[in-house]
C-alpha positions in Angstrom: -0.8 -30.2 16.8 -2.6 -33.0 15.0 -1.8 -36.3 13.4 -4.4 -37.2 10.7 -3.5 -40.8 9.8 -3.3 -44.0 11.8 -2.1 -47.4 10.7 -3.6 -50.4 12.6 -1.7 -53.7 12.5 -4.4 -56.4 12.4 -3.0 -59.1 10.1 -2.4 -61.8 12.7 -4.6 -64.7 13.6 -4.4 -64.4 17.4 -3.7 -68.1 18.0 -3.4 -67.7 21.7 -7.1 -67.1 21.8 -8.1 -70.3 20.0 -10.8 -71.6 19.5 -12.3 -68.1 19.3 -9.9 -67.1 16.5 -10.2 -70.3 14.5 -12.2 -68.6 11.8 -12.2 -64.9 13.0 -9.2 -62.6 13.4 -8.6 -61.3 16.9 -9.5 -57.8 16.0 -13.1 -58.9 15.3 -13.7 -60.5 18.7 -16.7 -59.1 20.5 -16.2 -56.6 23.3 -19.6 -55.5 24.7 -21.4 -55.4 21.5 -18.6 -54.0 19.3 -15.5 -55.6 17.9 -12.1 -54.7 19.2 -11.4 -53.0 15.9 -14.5 -50.9 16.1 -13.5 -49.7 19.5 -10.1 -48.8 18.1 -11.5 -46.9 15.1 -14.1 -45.0 17.2 -11.3 -44.0 19.7 -9.0 -42.8 16.9 -11.6 -40.7 15.2 -13.0 -39.3 18.4 -9.4 -38.4 19.4 -8.7 -36.4 16.2 -7.5 -38.9 13.6 -9.0 -38.4 10.2 -8.0 -41.5 8.3 -7.2 -45.1 9.4 -5.5 -47.8 7.3 -6.0 -51.4 8.6 -3.3 -53.9 7.6 -5.2 -57.2 7.3 -4.1 -60.8 6.8 -6.0 -63.7 8.3 -9.6 -63.7 7.2 -9.2 -60.3 5.6 -12.6 -60.7 4.0 -14.3 -60.3 7.3 -12.4 -57.1 8.1 -13.2 -55.8 4.6 -16.8 -56.5 5.2 -16.8 -54.6 8.5 -15.1 -51.6 6.9 -17.6 -51.7 4.0 -20.5 -51.8 6.4 -19.2 -48.8 8.3 -19.0 -46.8 5.1 -17.5 -43.8 6.9 -15.2 -42.7 4.1 -12.3 -42.6 6.5 -11.3 -46.3 6.9 -9.4 -48.4 4.4 -7.8 -51.9 4.4 -4.4 -53.0 3.1 -3.9 -56.7 2.7 -0.6 -58.3 3.8 -0.2 -61.6 1.9 2.8 -62.5 4.0 1.1 -62.4 7.4 1.5 -66.2 7.9 5.2 -66.2 7.4 6.4 -62.8 8.6 6.1 -61.0 11.9 4.7 -57.5 12.2 7.6 -55.8 10.5 6.2 -57.3 7.4 2.9 -55.6 8.0 4.7 -52.3 8.5 6.7 -52.8 5.3 3.5 -53.4 3.4 2.1 -50.1 4.7 5.3 -48.1 4.1 3.6 -46.0 1.4 1.1 -44.8 4.0 3.9 -43.5 6.1 5.0 -40.4 4.1 3.4 -38.0 6.6 3.0 -37.8 10.4 1.2 -40.9 11.5 0.3 -43.2 14.4 0.8 -47.0 14.6 -1.6 -49.0 16.8 -1.2 -52.7 17.4 -4.4 -54.6 16.5 -4.8 -56.0 20.0 -4.5 -52.8 22.0 -7.8 -51.4 23.3 -7.7 -47.7 23.9 -10.0 -44.8 24.5 -10.1 -41.3 22.9 -8.4 -39.8 25.9 -5.3 -41.8 25.2 -5.3 -40.8 21.5 -5.6 -37.1 22.4 -2.8 -37.4 25.0 -0.5 -39.2 22.7 -1.0 -36.7 19.8 -0.5 -33.8 22.2 2.6 -35.4 23.8 4.3 -36.6 20.6 6.9 -33.8 20.0 9.9 -36.1 19.1 10.4 -37.7 15.7 9.3 -41.0 17.3 7.2 -41.3 20.5 6.4 -44.6 22.3 3.3 -44.6 24.5 4.1 -46.2 27.9 2.5 -47.1 31.1 4.0 -48.0 34.5 3.2 -50.7 37.0 4.9 -52.3 40.0 6.3 -55.3 38.2 6.7 -56.6 34.6 6.5 -60.1 33.2 8.2 -62.0 30.3 5.4 -61.1 27.9 5.5 -57.3 28.5 7.2 -55.1 25.9 9.5 -53.5 28.5 10.9 -50.0 28.2 13.9 -48.3 29.9 13.6 -44.5 30.0 15.7 -41.6 31.2 13.1 -39.0 31.9 11.0 -39.1 28.7 13.9 -40.3 26.5 13.7 -43.9 25.4 16.9 -45.9 26.1 15.8 -49.5 25.4 12.7 -51.4 24.4 12.2 -55.1 24.1 10.7 -58.1 25.9 14.1 -59.5 27.0 15.7 -56.4 28.4 16.7 -56.9 32.1 16.3 -53.3 33.3 13.0 -51.4 32.8 10.8 -48.7 34.3 7.8 -48.8 31.9 6.0 -50.9 29.3 5.0 -50.1 25.7 1.2 -50.3 25.1 1.6 -50.8 21.4 0.8 -47.3 20.3 3.4 -45.0 18.6 3.5 -41.6 17.0 5.8 -40.5 14.2 6.4 -36.8 13.3 8.7 -34.7 11.2 11.7 -36.8 10.2 10.4 -39.8 12.2 8.4 -41.3 9.4 11.2 -41.3 6.9 13.8 -42.6 9.4 11.5 -45.4 10.4 10.6 -46.4 6.9 14.2 -46.5 5.9 15.0 -48.7 8.8 12.1 -51.0 8.0 13.2 -51.3 4.4 16.8 -52.1 5.4 15.6 -54.8 7.8 13.3 -56.4 5.3 16.1 -56.7 2.8 18.1 -58.8 5.3 17.7 -62.3 6.7 16.0 -61.2 10.0 13.2 -59.2 8.4 10.5 -61.7 8.4 11.1 -62.8 12.0 11.4 -59.4 13.6 9.0 -57.2 15.5 9.1 -53.6 14.3 9.9 -52.5 17.9 13.3 -54.0 17.4 13.9 -51.2 15.0 12.8 -48.6 17.6 15.3 -50.1 20.0 18.0 -49.8 17.4 17.0 -46.1 16.7 17.1 -45.1 20.3 20.8 -44.2 20.4 20.1 -41.6 17.8 18.3 -39.6 20.5 15.1 -39.3 18.3 12.9 -41.6 20.3 10.9 -40.2 23.2 8.1 -41.6 25.4 4.8 -40.3 26.7 3.1 -41.9 29.7 -0.6 -42.5 29.8 -0.5 -43.8 33.4 -3.9 -43.6 35.0 -5.8 -43.9 31.8 -7.6 -47.1 30.9 -6.4 -49.5 28.2 -6.1 -53.2 27.7 -3.9 -55.5 25.6 -5.7 -58.6 24.3 -3.4 -61.6 24.0 -4.9 -64.3 26.2 -8.4 -65.3 27.4 -8.1 -63.4 30.7 -7.1 -60.3 28.6 -10.2 -60.6 26.5 -12.4 -61.0 29.6 -10.7 -57.8 31.0 -11.4 -56.0 27.7 -15.0 -57.0 27.8 -15.4 -55.7 31.4 -13.6 -52.4 30.5 -15.8 -51.8 27.4 -18.9 -52.6 29.3 -17.9 -49.9 31.8 -17.2 -47.5 28.9 -20.7 -48.2 27.4 -22.3 -47.6 30.8 -20.5 -44.3 31.3 -21.0 -43.0 27.7 -24.6 -44.2 27.2 
């Protein structure tokens, strides 16, 4: 099984990493000689993805320049002019025309390797699959997940019972893309659209029994939200560079 397209949500500024993000989007921060976005793109393509669409917003010109310099023929940008007033459901809504086939969504601040991409594509058998990891305890900022086996029951930062966390990487197959896009469109036509995370919709779709999870426990990844996260990402990517030559 393959999934040929990925959508990367990279419109936000990353204000929790100021002053580093004052004039540069978070996705372009340096991680051992490559930007976070370049690590993501390289991982996706090495993992089997054939096309990536980057939803941009803050300093989109810099992301456009990086994509132009890569000149790989596989990477495109899509500008979200509402990035400063809408949460990431707005970016998903802007990219809805890219979601008419099986696809992946990757948050712009999630550092992953090709091994995770391959495992997610292989393990994504449900219409919607949420990639998860497990750890001994979860904090307020984690996107917490409650599972029954592989089935997703709940997802959200404020749920009180959980046994995993979302890493910000999802797969959509079969009916999944259309179900998801329809839900996004309905939400964006209501008053809560601009203030909602797209994972709120995944939580709402869970009772339909079409949302599964796949665990990448034991594989290396890093979310980049705060300065200690960026430092951890730089250590991890330096390790990857040393291992891969």
